[in-house]
C-alpha positions, 0 to 999 in steps of 0.5 A, a space after each residue: 527556225 531554231 536558236 542557232 545564230 545562222 537560223 535567223 538570217 536563213 529564215 529571213 532569206 527563205 521568207 523573202 523568196 517565198 513571199 516573192 513567189 506568192 507562197 502562203 507561209 505561216 510563221 511564229 506570231 512573235 517571230 520566235 522559235 519553232 521546234 521540229 515536232 511542233 511543225 510536224 504537228 501543225 502540218 498534220 492538223 492543217 492537212 487534217 482539217 479538210 484544206 484543199 491545198 496541203 501544207 508542207 514545212 521548212 525547219 531551219 536547224 542543224 539539230 544539236 550541231 555546234 553553234 557555228 553550224 546551220 541547216 535547212 530541213 524539209 517536211 512534206 505534207 505527211 509531216 515527217 522528214 523528207 525522203 532522199 528523192 525530195 532532198 536530193 532534188 532540193 540539193 541539186 536544184 539549190 546547187 544549180 541556182 548557186 552556179 547560176 549566181 541566183 539568176 531567176 530567183 525572185 526575192 523581195 525585202 524582208 520588210 515587204 515579205 513580213 508585210 505580204 498578205 501571204 505571210 500569216 502570223 500563227 500561234 504555234 505555241 498555243 496550238 501545240 500546248 493546248 493539244 498535249 493532254 491528248 497525248 500525255 496523261 497529265 492527270 497522273 501527276 495529281 497528288 504526287 508532289 513530284 519534283 520535275 525539271 527540264 533544260 531546253 539547252 537554249 533551243 527552240 522550245 524555250 518559249 514552250 516550256 513556261 506554257 507547259 509548266 503552267 499546264 502542269 501547275 494545274 496538277 499541283 506539280 512544279 516543272 523547273 526550267 533550267 537555262 531558260 534563255 537563248 544564247 547563240 554561243 551556247 556558252 552555258 553548255 558543258 563541253 562534249 567528248 571532243 571539247 566542242 559545244 554540242 546541244 546533244 541531250 544523249 551525251 553524258 558530256 553535254 549533259 554533265 551539269 544535269 547529271 550532277 544535279 540528278 538528286 534534286 529532281 525525281 526525273 528531269 529531261 532535256 531536248 536538243 536545239 530543235 527539240 526532236 530528241 530527248 535525254 532523260 536524267 533519273 535519280 536512280 541512274 543519272 542519264 538513261 541510255 537512249 536505247 534503255 528509255 525506248 524499251 521503258 516507253 514501250 513497256 509503259 505505253 502498251 500497258 497504259 493506253 487502253 484505247 490503243 488497238 490490240 493490233 498496234 505495233 512498235 517501230 525500231 531502226 535495225 541498230 536499236 537495242 534487241 531488248 526492244 524485240 524482247 519487250 515487244 514479244 513479251 507484250 505480244 505486239 508486232 515489230 517493224 524493223 526498218 533501216 536507219 531513218 525516221 521517214 520509214 515510220 511515217 505511214 505506220 503512224 498516220 495509219 495508226 498501225 504503229 503506236 510507238 516508234 524510235 531510233 537509237 539516237 534518242 528520237 521517238 514519237 507515239 500516238 495520241 491516247 485515242 490511238 490517232 497520229 500525233 506527229 510523224 517526226 521525232 518529238 523530244 517534248 512528249 518523250 520528256 513529259 512521258 518520263 514524268 507521267 510514268 514516274 507519277 503513275 508507277 512510283 518508279 523513275 525510268 531507270 528503275 523501270 528499266 532495271 525491272 525489264 533487264 531482270 525479266 529479259 536480260 541486260 544488254 551491253 551496246 556500243 558503237 565503234 568506228 573502223 577505217 575503210 577506203 571509199 572503195 571499201 565503203 562502197 562495197 559494204 553498202 552493196 553487200 548481199 547475204 551470200 557474200 558472208 560465209 561465216 556460220 558462227 559469231 562470238 561462239 553462237 550460231 548465226 540466226 540471220 544475215 541481213 542486207 535488207 530491213 526485215 520490216 519493209 525489205 528496204 536496203 540497209 546500206 550495210 550488213 547486220 548479223 544476229 545470234 540468240 544473244 548478240 548482233 552487230 551492224 556495219 554501215 559506211 559513214 557518209 562523211 568520214 573514211 570509216 564504217 560504223 559498227 553497232 554491236 550488242 551482247 546479252 552475255 556481258 562485256 567480254 562477249 561484246 568485245 568478241 562480237 566487235 573483233 569478229 565483226 571487223 574480220 567478217 566485214 573485211 573478208 566480205 568486202 575484200 
């Protein structure tokens, strides 16, 4: 569970039902909090140990949502996020049980559930922290005297970072832990763009206090409440755009992981920045472009074909130093630690490393906006075919691709992506509001980006008319 107020009662209820049904459950030994990537790591470690009965996992978290929210996530035996076939089944079954007033649901008291022989206290922290040196090169920190900081944002990693700080201290480097406490109101957070509290480590509003203190540390980072996302703060630029950091990670990892195979590739979602494509081409590495959703990367990580995978919303993971799988879910902890490794190894912070990439590959401008759409229009957008788009140009450049399937695996993207040599847009219907989202990027400046956005709206409107 994470640190949201609703997580603890949901944890108790879940355990009461699991124990009543004789399910073996491994919980934190101190009834503490467990980050999403730690659960993914534990599933993979357990299932790789030759156990006859595979483990799966439950994470109780609403991610970085406001304090009053709750959430329940399922990770199957591959350790990654469940796909819709599983989540739809779970959702429908849950609604059936609620409609039946929970008739037939076995449940025992929380005290009995904790004492059940099927309930096992497990030291998740030691198992994860002691394995970190196999994915992060901590030796790089030796002799650097770097000033590092992490803000857990009151999330599930609060008990992990002191142990990681002890690990880093062996290399004569101090990791300062900011806000090292749990407060279920999250009152220490600066307000997000809409004046609500969100533990969103990619938001400059939520990260305002860290950005204000950027000059105190060589590099600092934060993780969201369940620690599957990262936010990197550098002296050079403040909060680094998530897309920019993904590109920097790729350039660094594929030039500083000598044990990785030359055939290992890169995974990105189709609404992530095209600078990733340019960096991948410069490294001569294969690129897998998939629909939005981390589940698409799981097989490639397990098989070792994908070295680094990431999405535009600040979620990523990568292989161990020996080229084997680490997690199949997003891991904000190792992405923060990698920023320290690359700063130590190169003498430049991630913002400076990104500036080097833009000098070589161009400087993209990326923005996401919303456009109004009825339910009928959203439905049409989600089912478009390329033949319904007649345009030949976008913002003065010939269109090079019209996609309704991801090029990496031919899975439907639930919308449309149109690309040119120096720009692109993707349009996807919102699942919760009467809008569709337009993701757009230009390598030719802000005016070109605005032109792409304007023409994107007209192009989509014509296609779904």
